[in-house]
Backbone bond lengths (Angstrom), bond angles and torsions (degrees), N, CA, C in turn:
res aa  C-N    CA-C-N  psi(-1)  N-CA   C-N-CA  omega(-1)  CA-C   N-CA-C  phi
1 M - - - 1.479 - - 1.549 109.27 -
2 D 1.266 116.16 134.69 1.497 122.46 175.77 1.511 103.99 -87.36
3 P 1.369 121.56 113.98 1.476 121.97 -176.32 1.462 111.48 -66.30
4 T 1.357 119.02 -27.03 1.453 121.36 -177.72 1.517 110.92 -71.37
5 A 1.401 116.40 -14.86 1.443 120.11 177.05 1.513 115.60 -76.31
6 T 1.323 116.18 -5.67 1.436 124.11 177.52 1.504 108.39 -96.80
7 P 1.359 118.92 100.39 1.488 118.03 -176.91 1.521 110.98 -77.96
8 L 1.303 114.92 118.87 1.436 121.45 176.82 1.570 109.25 -122.43
9 T 1.334 118.94 133.91 1.420 121.54 -173.27 1.546 107.45 -127.53
10 L 1.298 115.43 157.26 1.508 121.62 -178.22 1.501 108.64 -110.10
11 A 1.335 118.19 138.97 1.427 123.42 170.26 1.514 110.91 -98.13
12 D 1.351 118.21 177.88 1.402 121.78 178.57 1.589 112.17 -63.59
13 P 1.361 117.37 139.81 1.419 118.81 -170.82 1.509 113.77 -73.12
14 R 1.349 114.43 155.36 1.429 122.52 165.34 1.525 104.82 -91.48
15 L 1.371 115.49 131.66 1.432 120.85 -173.48 1.533 111.96 -113.93
16 A 1.287 116.38 136.07 1.472 121.40 174.43 1.508 109.32 -149.89
17 G 1.314 116.71 102.57 1.556 118.97 -175.19 1.496 108.13 60.56
18 P 1.336 115.22 -134.50 1.466 120.24 -178.21 1.555 112.31 -77.96
19 L 1.303 114.86 -4.19 1.510 119.46 -176.93 1.519 112.54 -91.12
20 A 1.278 118.83 126.90 1.426 126.07 175.57 1.580 109.60 -123.77
21 V 1.309 119.32 120.50 1.453 120.44 -176.63 1.529 107.44 -118.75
22 F 1.337 116.91 113.91 1.437 120.22 179.27 1.518 109.34 -93.55
23 P 1.363 117.64 121.99 1.485 122.15 176.53 1.517 107.91 -63.13
24 V 1.324 116.84 140.46 1.459 122.28 175.02 1.491 108.97 -113.03
25 F 1.306 114.44 135.34 1.481 123.89 176.32 1.462 111.61 -117.20
26 G 1.404 116.29 148.33 1.448 122.28 -175.00 1.467 112.30 -139.66
27 P 1.359 115.84 -174.93 1.426 121.79 -179.01 1.544 112.16 -70.99
28 V 1.327 115.79 168.09 1.482 118.78 176.53 1.532 109.66 -66.24
29 P 1.331 115.46 127.82 1.498 116.86 -176.14 1.533 113.24 -73.02
30 T 1.326 116.69 160.28 1.428 121.76 178.01 1.537 110.11 -110.37
31 L 1.323 115.74 -53.59 1.476 117.43 -177.17 1.538 112.65 -72.45
32 A 1.317 118.89 132.21 1.457 121.36 174.50 1.516 109.77 -93.38
33 Y 1.351 114.42 135.76 1.467 120.97 178.11 1.489 107.57 -162.29
34 R 1.348 119.35 171.29 1.419 125.68 176.88 1.538 110.26 -118.11
35 A 1.364 114.86 149.95 1.487 117.67 168.15 1.538 106.08 -73.69
36 F 1.378 115.97 158.30 1.407 119.48 -175.30 1.536 111.89 -60.05
37 A 1.332 119.22 -40.67 1.443 122.85 179.87 1.540 112.10 -54.66
38 D 1.346 115.78 -39.76 1.460 120.17 176.32 1.513 112.49 -77.28
39 A 1.326 114.01 -40.12 1.514 117.76 -177.78 1.581 109.44 -65.47
40 A 1.337 118.14 -30.10 1.444 120.55 -178.36 1.520 110.73 -62.50
41 A 1.336 117.14 -31.69 1.425 121.44 176.95 1.490 112.78 -71.78
42 H 1.331 119.45 -15.73 1.434 124.87 177.22 1.532 113.19 -102.21
43 G 1.366 118.68 7.79 1.464 122.19 174.88 1.454 115.53 109.33
44 A 1.374 118.66 -1.27 1.467 117.51 174.98 1.503 111.79 -71.90
45 V 1.370 117.42 144.14 1.518 118.77 -178.95 1.503 108.24 -136.80
46 V 1.368 112.01 149.33 1.494 120.64 166.35 1.519 106.11 -113.52
47 M 1.355 114.08 133.02 1.508 121.31 -176.29 1.462 110.15 -141.78
48 E 1.348 114.72 164.89 1.490 120.63 170.66 1.496 106.39 -63.96
49 L 1.365 115.55 159.43 1.450 120.75 174.28 1.469 108.38 -66.04
50 A 1.361 114.76 139.63 1.490 120.75 -172.45 1.520 111.25 -69.89
51 A 1.271 121.23 -42.48 1.470 123.53 -170.44 1.555 109.77 -77.42
52 A 1.304 114.40 -48.32 1.462 120.64 -178.60 1.546 109.58 -154.62
53 A 1.369 114.93 107.15 1.459 118.36 -178.17 1.509 111.36 -57.32
54 S 1.339 111.84 144.77 1.466 121.48 -178.82 1.552 111.30 -126.32
55 V 1.291 117.00 136.12 1.422 122.95 179.15 1.517 109.94 -56.82
56 N 1.357 115.63 -38.69 1.463 120.51 -167.35 1.540 113.25 -112.38
57 R 1.308 118.10 16.58 1.434 122.05 174.86 1.547 109.88 -141.96
58 L 1.342 115.24 140.36 1.456 119.59 173.79 1.530 108.10 -132.94
59 L 1.324 115.41 154.94 1.491 120.71 179.02 1.544 109.05 -98.28
60 V 1.261 114.94 131.94 1.468 122.58 175.22 1.501 108.89 -114.28
61 R 1.338 113.84 126.08 1.449 122.17 176.07 1.532 112.56 -114.24
62 N 1.296 116.25 123.36 1.484 119.32 -173.66 1.537 108.64 -121.46
63 P 1.310 115.48 90.72 1.483 118.29 177.92 1.472 115.05 -83.58
64 T 1.338 118.07 5.03 1.450 122.31 -170.31 1.566 108.45 -85.37
65 D 1.343 113.26 176.82 1.427 122.11 -174.25 1.569 113.04 -87.23
66 L 1.345 115.05 -1.33 1.423 116.90 178.29 1.570 110.46 -135.73
67 P 1.385 117.34 155.26 1.397 117.94 174.20 1.579 111.99 -59.63
68 L 1.354 117.16 155.47 1.451 120.09 174.82 1.475 109.80 -118.83
69 L 1.263 116.62 145.03 1.465 124.26 178.84 1.485 111.17 -108.69
70 L 1.351 117.71 117.58 1.448 123.10 167.08 1.505 108.60 -97.09
71 Y 1.344 115.99 125.80 1.475 119.45 -168.75 1.479 111.42 -102.23
72 E 1.319 115.91 137.57 1.483 124.13 -179.90 1.538 108.87 -49.66
73 G 1.353 117.42 131.96 1.457 122.42 178.40 1.503 114.69 93.01
74 E 1.387 118.51 -18.49 1.460 120.83 174.13 1.533 109.52 -58.86
75 Q 1.330 115.09 143.42 1.451 121.28 174.75 1.558 108.98 -107.05
76 V 1.319 114.24 142.52 1.490 120.09 172.54 1.541 104.95 -121.17
77 Q 1.350 116.32 143.92 1.388 121.90 -174.55 1.473 114.25 -125.15
78 G 1.347 116.93 146.17 1.452 124.59 176.10 1.538 111.31 115.86
79 A 1.324 115.66 -152.55 1.487 122.56 -178.93 1.516 108.04 51.09
80 Q 1.317 118.02 -136.95 1.459 125.07 -174.95 1.512 113.35 -75.89
81 Q 1.317 116.95 -36.11 1.485 121.96 178.13 1.530 107.32 -167.58
82 D 1.269 119.94 154.68 1.441 124.60 178.54 1.484 111.46 -71.17
83 R 1.339 118.27 142.95 1.481 121.80 179.89 1.521 110.43 -132.66
84 A 1.336 114.88 168.89 1.475 121.58 174.92 1.550 107.77 -133.75
85 L 1.329 116.64 143.68 1.435 121.70 -177.44 1.522 109.14 -72.78
86 D 1.345 114.82 136.44 1.479 121.05 178.90 1.514 111.05 -87.90
87 A 1.251 119.42 -25.49 1.470 123.21 -179.23 1.529 110.67 -149.94
88 S 1.301 113.79 158.52 1.479 118.45 173.43 1.497 112.54 -74.38
89 V 1.310 116.84 133.40 1.523 121.01 -175.10 1.511 107.56 -134.61
90 L 1.260 119.59 132.79 1.461 127.74 176.69 1.502 110.18 -104.55
91 V 1.296 117.15 108.18 1.469 121.20 -179.19 1.530 112.13 -100.13
92 G 1.301 114.39 122.99 1.521 119.48 -174.68 1.429 117.19 -62.56
93 A 1.319 116.84 157.33 1.448 122.58 179.61 1.616 107.78 -61.04
94 G 1.299 116.04 131.34 1.436 121.79 179.05 1.530 114.16 72.22
95 A 1.326 114.82 13.38 1.484 119.27 -176.79 1.526 109.56 -113.82
96 Q 1.339 114.54 171.73 1.468 120.60 173.83 1.539 106.01 -135.66
97 A 1.332 116.16 161.15 1.475 122.90 179.84 1.461 110.46 -157.36
98 Q 1.279 117.32 150.80 1.470 121.49 168.50 1.497 109.36 -93.99
99 V 1.382 115.85 127.88 1.468 118.43 -173.08 1.506 109.64 -116.50
100 P 1.314 117.03 150.16 1.468 123.44 -174.91 1.574 108.72 -80.60
101 V 1.317 117.02 133.59 1.458 123.71 -179.61 1.501 111.24 -140.95
102 S 1.326 116.85 163.94 1.413 123.87 170.43 1.561 109.83 -120.13
103 C 1.296 114.70 144.62 1.497 117.20 178.76 1.505 109.08 -78.84
104 V 1.362 115.66 137.61 1.458 121.05 176.49 1.524 109.00 -124.23
105 E 1.318 114.25 31.50 1.492 120.64 177.90 1.529 107.25 -152.83
106 Q 1.356 115.75 76.90 1.485 119.29 -170.61 1.462 115.85 -62.65
107 G 1.345 118.59 -30.59 1.459 121.61 -168.30 1.497 115.85 -92.29
108 R 1.412 116.52 12.96 1.474 118.06 177.96 1.446 110.26 -133.89
109 W 1.365 118.62 131.95 1.462 123.34 167.26 1.534 105.78 -143.88
110 D 1.367 112.36 85.02 1.445 124.56 -167.78 1.583 108.68 -91.95
111 T 1.329 117.97 92.70 1.444 121.22 -178.46 1.493 111.87 -66.14
112 T 1.290 121.44 -21.60 1.443 125.00 178.44 1.529 110.81 -65.08
113 R 1.365 119.30 -21.41 1.417 124.28 -178.99 1.554 112.63 -107.23
114 R 1.366 116.54 19.80 1.409 119.11 -171.81 1.560 113.53 -68.01
115 H 1.390 118.46 -21.74 1.443 121.61 177.68 1.483 112.25 -91.52
116 E 1.284 120.19 2.16 1.443 124.81 -176.98 1.520 111.59 -76.56
117 S 1.296 119.15 139.79 1.516 119.28 174.39 1.517 108.64 -82.31
118 F 1.269 116.28 148.10 1.417 125.31 175.47 1.569 110.58 -75.04
119 K 1.333 115.45 148.18 1.489 121.68 173.86 1.552 107.87 -108.57
120 P 1.321 114.23 147.10 1.462 118.29 177.07 1.571 106.35 -67.70
121 A 1.299 115.20 127.98 1.487 119.03 178.36 1.552 108.98 -76.09
122 P 1.301 118.79 154.14 1.489 122.80 179.42 1.522 111.28 -84.76
123 Y 1.297 120.09 19.67 1.473 122.96 178.83 1.538 108.68 -154.41
124 A 1.330 114.87 162.16 1.495 120.54 178.44 1.481 108.40 -124.32
125 D 1.291 116.33 165.38 1.479 122.58 174.54 1.533 108.87 -54.48
126 D 1.362 113.90 149.46 1.449 119.11 178.18 1.582 108.23 -75.46
127 P 1.314 117.67 159.16 1.478 119.71 -175.60 1.510 111.36 -59.79
128 S 1.252 119.56 -34.68 1.553 117.14 -174.74 1.579 108.55 -68.24
129 L 1.297 115.85 -38.19 1.472 117.69 179.05 1.515 109.39 -68.89
130 R 1.330 117.95 -43.01 1.436 118.68 176.87 1.524 114.17 -61.57
131 R 1.341 115.05 -38.53 1.484 120.29 176.24 1.520 110.72 -61.15
132 L 1.369 114.98 -48.28 1.455 119.72 177.39 1.491 114.53 -55.89
133 K 1.351 115.65 -40.40 1.515 120.68 -178.72 1.574 107.55 -66.83
134 R 1.348 117.28 -38.71 1.451 118.50 -178.71 1.493 110.81 -68.55
135 E 1.345 118.38 -41.92 1.430 122.91 179.84 1.576 110.21 -64.65
136 S 1.334 114.49 -40.83 1.418 119.43 177.82 1.510 111.90 -63.56
137 S 1.351 118.07 -41.65 1.440 118.93 177.06 1.495 114.60 -63.31
138 L 1.353 116.23 -41.42 1.457 120.96 178.10 1.564 109.95 -62.37
139 H 1.324 117.31 -43.26 1.445 120.32 179.74 1.503 109.50 -61.63
140 S 1.353 117.49 -45.35 1.444 120.97 179.45 1.578 111.53 -57.65
141 A 1.311 114.22 -46.06 1.449 119.11 -178.76 1.528 112.76 -63.36
142 E 1.390 115.04 -39.11 1.433 119.71 -179.77 1.549 110.75 -69.63
143 Q 1.295 118.61 -21.68 1.432 123.54 178.79 1.548 111.05 -89.28
144 G 1.342 116.39 1.49 1.454 122.21 177.53 1.539 110.87 76.52
145 L 1.359 117.43 24.17 1.480 122.22 -179.81 1.510 108.19 -99.77
146 A 1.361 113.46 -151.98 1.538 117.81 -171.16 1.484 114.62 -73.48
147 G 1.348 117.84 -16.72 1.458 117.50 179.83 1.521 111.95 70.67
148 R 1.307 116.63 40.07 1.516 122.77 -179.35 1.511 107.10 -138.68
149 P 1.341 117.54 158.75 1.453 121.04 178.29 1.535 113.32 -60.76
150 A 1.338 112.70 147.42 1.467 117.31 172.80 1.520 112.83 -71.80
151 Q 1.315 117.73 114.29 1.477 118.59 -175.49 1.524 112.35 -61.83
152 G 1.318 119.03 -35.21 1.455 121.80 179.09 1.521 109.18 -62.69
153 A 1.339 117.88 -40.48 1.477 119.76 176.92 1.454 114.75 -62.11
154 V 1.370 116.01 -40.12 1.466 122.23 176.21 1.496 111.69 -60.90
155 W 1.346 119.19 -46.87 1.444 123.24 -179.36 1.580 108.54 -63.37
156 Q 1.304 116.76 -38.33 1.444 120.30 -179.95 1.570 111.03 -64.00
157 E 1.315 114.81 -41.17 1.451 117.78 -178.73 1.534 110.59 -71.96
158 V 1.332 119.03 -37.42 1.438 121.03 176.64 1.556 109.12 -62.96
159 G 1.354 115.93 -44.46 1.488 119.29 -179.79 1.503 111.77 -64.26
160 S 1.344 116.87 -33.46 1.517 118.74 178.82 1.505 110.00 -70.31
161 R 1.296 119.73 -33.18 1.462 122.18 176.96 1.522 111.23 -69.87
162 L 1.304 116.91 -43.83 1.454 120.87 179.18 1.552 109.34 -60.78
163 R 1.327 116.85 -42.79 1.503 119.70 177.66 1.559 112.22 -64.76
164 R 1.307 112.66 -46.29 1.462 116.75 -174.87 1.518 112.61 -58.37
165 F 1.427 113.82 -40.54 1.425 120.15 -176.07 1.530 111.54 -95.03
166 A 1.332 115.70 11.46 1.472 119.52 176.16 1.488 114.12 55.41
167 V 1.316 116.20 44.71 1.512 123.13 -177.36 1.554 106.97 -100.42
168 A 1.325 114.17 123.55 1.448 119.88 175.17 1.578 108.90 -87.03
169 S 1.284 113.17 126.68 1.501 117.59 -178.23 1.514 107.99 -145.73
170 E 1.302 116.92 115.84 1.464 120.59 -179.86 1.529 113.07 -62.77
171 S 1.309 117.01 -29.82 1.452 122.40 -178.59 1.495 113.86 -108.11
172 S 1.313 118.87 12.81 1.453 123.51 -177.90 1.569 109.97 50.60
173 R 1.337 114.08 50.55 1.407 123.23 -176.64 1.523 113.72 -92.18
174 F 1.339 114.81 119.72 1.473 117.24 -177.56 1.537 111.30 -58.34
175 G 1.274 117.06 -36.31 1.497 121.02 178.28 1.489 115.15 -56.69
176 D 1.375 116.73 -27.77 1.427 120.21 177.71 1.528 111.52 -63.00
177 L 1.310 117.08 -32.45 1.476 118.77 175.19 1.481 114.26 -64.91
178 F 1.315 117.02 -42.06 1.490 121.13 179.50 1.553 109.48 -68.39
179 E 1.313 118.18 -34.17 1.408 120.63 -178.28 1.616 112.66 -80.94
180 Q 1.306 116.82 -38.02 1.435 118.48 -177.20 1.547 110.84 -79.45
181 R 1.374 116.03 -25.09 1.437 118.80 178.30 1.579 110.29 -111.08
182 R 1.283 112.81 31.37 1.511 119.89 -178.49 1.533 114.69 -52.16
183 G 1.399 111.74 -40.36 1.476 114.10 -176.74 1.436 112.31 -68.54
184 E 1.328 119.21 -46.34 1.445 120.62 179.96 1.492 114.74 -63.57
185 I 1.382 114.37 -43.73 1.454 117.37 178.76 1.486 110.55 -65.97
186 G 1.349 118.25 -38.13 1.499 123.62 -176.39 1.598 106.49 -68.05
187 A 1.332 119.58 -29.31 1.473 120.70 -179.43 1.533 111.01 -56.81
188 F 1.347 115.70 -32.65 1.449 119.87 177.89 1.512 110.42 -92.20
189 A 1.426 117.03 -49.89 1.398 120.65 -172.12 1.533 113.81 -63.84
190 D 1.295 117.53 -41.01 1.473 119.59 -178.33 1.499 114.66 -66.92
191 A 1.346 117.47 -16.43 1.406 122.41 178.84 1.574 112.81 -84.63
192 V 1.250 115.47 -12.09 1.488 125.69 -178.57 1.561 107.68 -95.29
193 E 1.304 116.62 88.32 1.448 119.13 -179.34 1.535 110.47 -88.79
194 P 1.358 116.03 146.41 1.480 119.03 177.79 1.510 110.22 -72.16
195 A 1.356 113.03 157.77 1.485 119.15 175.91 1.523 107.24 -107.65
196 A 1.333 115.01 148.85 1.467 119.31 177.82 1.487 111.13 -61.61
197 G 1.321 118.02 129.50 1.454 122.75 178.39 1.485 114.60 84.12
198 Q 1.255 117.54 1.68 1.497 121.39 -177.42 1.537 110.03 -66.15
199 V 1.314 118.23 136.37 1.473 123.08 176.96 1.521 113.31 -114.39
200 G 1.317 117.79 1.07 1.454 118.66 -179.64 1.544 110.55 -174.31
201 A 1.347 112.38 -175.97 1.488 117.77 -178.57 1.518 105.29 -150.42
202 L 1.329 114.31 145.87 1.457 120.71 171.87 1.465 103.76 -121.27
203 A 1.351 118.08 113.87 1.479 125.20 -174.66 1.547 109.26 -97.49
204 C 1.260 114.22 138.00 1.490 122.64 174.69 1.552 108.39 -128.43
205 V 1.297 114.59 141.64 1.453 123.92 173.98 1.521 110.43 -120.67
206 G 1.293 121.26 118.96 1.475 121.32 179.55 1.531 111.82 67.69
207 G 1.355 114.99 26.25 1.483 120.18 178.05 1.523 113.37 88.94
208 A 1.390 119.75 -5.89 1.433 120.47 -175.55 1.546 108.02 -111.66
209 P 1.341 117.73 137.80 1.410 120.44 178.91 1.582 112.34 -61.88
210 V 1.283 118.47 140.49 1.478 123.67 179.28 1.538 112.00 -122.59
211 A 1.390 115.57 -27.35 1.486 116.39 -178.98 1.518 107.63 -160.59
212 L 1.326 115.14 145.08 1.442 123.26 164.88 1.525 108.62 -121.18
213 D 1.317 116.40 125.62 1.496 120.46 176.78 1.488 108.94 -128.15
214 V 1.400 117.07 128.60 1.403 122.19 -177.70 1.481 110.94 -142.90
215 V 1.356 119.65 134.06 1.437 126.39 169.94 1.526 107.15 -124.72
216 S 1.329 117.89 163.67 1.477 118.37 -173.91 1.496 114.19 -80.41
217 R 1.291 118.09 -25.76 1.534 122.54 -172.56 1.466 109.98 -106.62
218 P 1.342 119.48 128.95 1.485 123.32 176.48 1.481 112.94 -57.97
219 E 1.340 119.50 -39.07 1.506 119.72 -177.39 1.550 108.47 -71.03
220 A 1.284 118.62 -29.84 1.476 120.37 178.21 1.472 109.54 -70.35
221 F 1.382 116.91 -41.60 1.503 117.42 178.32 1.486 111.14 -70.23
222 A 1.274 118.63 -29.94 1.528 121.03 177.81 1.487 109.30 -62.01
223 A 1.341 117.03 -34.23 1.504 116.64 178.51 1.514 112.32 -76.38
224 L 1.380 116.93 -19.35 1.450 119.98 179.76 1.496 114.29 -96.06
225 H 1.361 117.84 -20.88 1.418 123.88 -168.74 1.472 113.19 -52.88
226 D 1.336 123.14 -57.53 1.452 122.22 -176.17 1.546 111.73 -65.88
227 R 1.278 118.65 -31.80 1.458 120.57 178.17 1.526 112.30 -66.11
228 L 1.318 115.34 -45.64 1.453 119.84 178.87 1.526 110.20 -67.90
229 V 1.355 117.80 -42.27 1.474 119.96 -178.19 1.546 110.44 -61.97
230 R 1.322 118.58 -31.65 1.471 119.03 176.74 1.510 112.27 -66.54
231 G 1.364 115.72 -32.07 1.425 119.22 173.37 1.509 111.57 -68.10
232 Y 1.365 115.67 -43.90 1.472 119.11 177.21 1.551 109.47 -58.78
233 A 1.343 115.12 -43.24 1.482 119.31 -175.85 1.549 110.31 -63.27
234 L 1.321 118.87 -35.30 1.454 121.77 177.18 1.534 107.70 -60.65
235 E 1.354 118.54 -42.32 1.427 120.18 176.71 1.505 112.52 -60.55
236 A 1.301 116.27 -44.51 1.448 120.00 -179.42 1.549 111.66 -65.56
237 L 1.358 115.44 -39.72 1.499 119.65 176.27 1.549 109.89 -59.52
238 A 1.324 116.39 -41.95 1.480 119.37 -178.89 1.564 109.74 -64.27
239 A 1.312 115.35 -36.26 1.492 118.98 179.79 1.555 111.92 -63.61
240 L 1.352 114.88 -22.44 1.438 118.95 178.61 1.528 110.70 -104.06
241 D 1.344 115.20 17.30 1.451 120.33 -178.51 1.555 113.92 53.07
242 G 1.306 114.53 39.60 1.489 120.80 178.73 1.384 117.74 75.96
243 H 1.323 120.90 3.37 1.466 122.65 178.94 1.527 112.62 -101.93
244 V 1.323 114.91 124.56 1.467 120.44 178.51 1.454 111.37 -97.04
245 P 1.312 122.07 113.11 1.494 119.97 177.52 1.555 110.38 -63.65
246 Q 1.299 114.98 151.44 1.452 120.34 -178.65 1.554 109.08 -52.86
247 G 1.326 115.75 129.26 1.392 122.50 -179.75 1.553 114.20 73.14
248 A 1.306 115.02 9.47 1.480 121.05 -178.12 1.493 111.55 62.62
249 A 1.291 118.14 22.85 1.495 121.84 178.91 1.434 109.37 -72.27
250 P 1.388 118.92 141.07 1.491 120.62 -178.44 1.539 110.24 -76.17
251 P 1.325 117.84 147.65 1.429 117.00 171.95 1.552 112.46 -65.07
252 A 1.247 119.34 159.86 1.415 122.25 -174.44 1.504 114.14 -60.69
253 W 1.352 116.01 -26.27 1.510 116.43 -178.10 1.493 113.39 -86.60
254 W 1.347 120.79 -3.22 1.422 121.72 176.19 1.532 110.43 -71.28
255 P 1.376 120.67 129.55 1.478 120.44 176.01 1.498 110.52 -66.10
256 D 1.381 112.47 152.56 1.500 120.27 176.02 1.519 108.40 -67.68
257 A 1.363 117.13 161.38 1.454 121.87 169.98 1.501 108.50 -55.68
258 D 1.361 116.26 136.66 1.452 122.12 -179.23 1.535 110.70 -112.42
259 P 1.343 116.19 100.99 1.481 116.86 179.84 1.434 113.50 -64.33
260 A 1.309 120.54 -32.02 1.458 122.33 177.09 1.558 113.13 -62.36
261 A 1.357 114.01 -42.87 1.459 116.15 176.40 1.551 112.88 -65.69
262 A 1.333 115.36 -35.27 1.484 121.16 177.66 1.506 108.88 -66.08
263 R 1.293 120.85 -45.85 1.442 124.10 179.32 1.519 111.38 -63.39
264 T 1.301 118.46 -39.80 1.455 121.30 179.47 1.489 110.09 -66.04
265 F 1.358 118.67 -40.62 1.488 122.83 -179.55 1.530 108.93 -65.55
266 L 1.356 118.13 -39.96 1.409 122.24 177.98 1.554 111.48 -62.43
267 A 1.293 114.64 -43.03 1.505 118.60 -179.95 1.499 111.26 -65.06
268 R 1.402 116.86 -39.94 1.440 119.99 178.99 1.507 110.96 -62.52
269 A 1.341 118.56 -40.96 1.402 121.89 -177.82 1.573 111.10 -64.75
270 L 1.358 113.91 -39.68 1.488 119.37 -178.41 1.491 113.36 -70.65
271 T 1.333 116.90 -26.88 1.457 121.11 -176.95 1.496 115.69 -108.91
272 A 1.401 117.36 0.85 1.471 119.52 176.25 1.523 111.67 -60.49
273 A 1.312 114.78 150.21 1.501 119.79 174.66 1.470 108.49 -61.66
274 R 1.322 113.75 148.90 1.492 124.00 -178.51 1.517 108.06 -113.83
275 R 1.331 116.46 127.49 1.459 124.02 174.40 1.535 108.81 -109.46
276 P 1.348 119.26 122.12 1.497 117.67 -178.69 1.492 112.80 -63.14
277 L 1.358 112.85 144.16 1.495 119.63 178.80 1.547 105.05 -133.66
278 P 1.358 114.17 152.04 1.433 116.44 172.24 1.510 110.79 -69.13
279 T 1.342 116.15 153.71 1.435 121.81 174.88 1.564 108.05 -141.59
280 P 1.298 118.60 138.42 1.453 121.30 -175.82 1.489 110.88 -82.28
281 G 1.340 121.25 -4.81 1.418 126.13 -178.39 1.497 115.56 -114.11
282 M 1.346 113.70 -151.21 1.489 119.43 -179.73 1.518 110.41 -79.08
283 G 1.327 116.22 158.26 1.443 122.68 169.26 1.524 112.05 84.62
284 E 1.376 113.80 -163.45 1.440 123.20 -178.58 1.556 110.26 -122.78
285 A 1.281 117.41 132.65 1.488 121.38 179.01 1.509 108.88 -107.62
286 H 1.339 113.97 146.13 1.487 118.96 177.16 1.527 108.94 -143.57
287 A 1.318 114.09 148.66 1.491 121.25 172.80 1.544 104.85 -90.44
288 L 1.392 114.88 141.68 1.447 118.54 172.09 1.531 105.96 -88.61
289 V 1.316 112.42 131.89 1.489 119.31 -175.54 1.534 109.06 -128.02
290 A 1.337 117.47 108.85 1.437 121.53 -179.26 1.573 107.12 -151.60
291 P 1.371 115.92 155.49 1.447 117.96 -177.97 1.537 114.03 -57.56
292 R 1.354 118.63 -35.15 1.390 121.73 -172.95 1.549 113.19 -109.39
293 L 1.275 117.19 6.20 1.460 118.61 -169.04 1.528 109.78 -151.90
294 V 1.363 115.24 149.67 1.469 122.38 174.87 1.492 108.39 -139.78
295 G 1.325 118.82 151.23 1.430 120.33 179.17 1.532 111.79 174.27
296 G 1.322 113.86 -159.54 1.436 118.37 -179.63 1.532 110.00 -151.97
297 A 1.401 114.79 158.09 1.442 118.48 178.64 1.550 106.50 -141.73
298 L 1.382 115.43 148.97 1.437 122.59 177.25 1.509 108.05 -128.53
299 T 1.310 118.14 124.36 1.460 121.29 177.04 1.541 109.00 -122.38
300 C 1.307 112.83 160.84 1.520 118.43 177.24 1.489 107.24 -147.58
301 E 1.311 113.09 119.30 1.505 120.94 -179.40 1.510 111.17 53.08
302 G 1.357 115.28 40.99 1.417 121.96 174.35 1.494 116.19 86.71
303 E 1.355 116.74 -4.02 1.416 121.45 -178.41 1.529 112.12 -100.66
304 L 1.297 116.11 132.08 1.484 118.70 178.94 1.560 106.76 -73.40
305 I 1.386 115.49 121.35 1.458 120.18 -175.08 1.587 106.37 -102.77
306 A 1.280 119.10 -40.79 1.451 120.06 -175.00 1.555 106.86 -150.44
307 L 1.317 114.35 141.60 1.443 123.04 179.34 1.538 110.47 -145.46
308 S 1.321 116.47 128.98 1.490 120.62 173.80 1.456 109.65 -136.25
309 A 1.339 117.32 137.57 1.478 123.05 -177.48 1.520 111.31 -146.70
310 F 1.353 112.48 146.34 1.513 120.09 -176.63 1.506 108.09 -139.70
311 P 1.339 116.90 149.92 1.466 118.47 175.04 1.525 107.46 -75.02
312 R 1.356 116.56 146.57 1.415 120.37 -179.11 1.526 109.40 -75.48
313 G 1.324 115.38 140.82 1.448 125.25 163.94 1.521 115.18 78.34
314 R 1.336 120.77 15.55 1.476 121.45 178.99 1.572 109.11 -71.01
315 R 1.293 115.87 139.74 1.448 122.57 178.03 1.565 110.14 -59.90
316 A 1.332 114.49 136.00 1.458 121.11 -177.54 1.498 112.07 -81.29
317 P 1.389 117.11 156.52 1.386 119.72 173.42 1.515 118.52 -58.89
318 G 1.374 115.63 -20.59 1.472 116.48 179.27 1.508 110.14 -83.90
319 G 1.296 121.19 -1.82 1.474 123.63 -179.63 1.480 114.20 92.36
320 A 1.369 116.56 5.52 1.514 118.72 -178.56 1.519 110.28 -72.75
């Protein structure tokens, strides 16, 4: 697939403090599928592996009539410990697959809940953590190893965020940050309303791009929008050292949203070199490989289904 053949355009940004989120619009989709949050209401489940639970693998069962998309960075909560998706995976109708995840709750491994289904979390990983996981996966693959994020580094990043935001969590659960700082995160996230027909978002903090997220179907992105935006909002909150100005108005020294920088980042993502990756589901997966950018893409029968991209080396909300 030629990525430049997929026309994606940006609309005017939604602004909230240092956060600017540009809606992304794309071509009419071909493949029908559901986002996991919607598919769960039709009977799809994410569970621990039946034979022997794994920190870094979960089982997805999709008994529905359409494929389901699990999107990179989505968190699922419950069962033995909360997890986050390492890559976007498309699970076929009537199929099942084992999907790669990272643990975002280091201090809990509750075997009494091993048969419990996971629930879609109402938030996603922040862009800096997602970028770190992508860089870690690339480094692992280049070393001839498993090609997955270093779990210890993910736990370290989650712990640093909990400490920075003074969040008490008995199990070092990332979700406790989103729940205990709901008001501050919501001051940004609730101001970023979705646009009709939107298939993605390009988020900037302080004028600089931090994440690009795209799926092919507007209804699938609608199910992801608020979750992703809460991750963007955490990044914005960190940029203000946890302080939300009244009305979420930006301080005078924050740069305005930069449409040129956003367009440049989008172009880099679409033209970045692609490195094939294995995927447990439908389609073909690729890592985005470029000097200033890292990310991943999932295509199926020539159609771009999911795309995520992050600038290399941006400072994480935990202060790392």
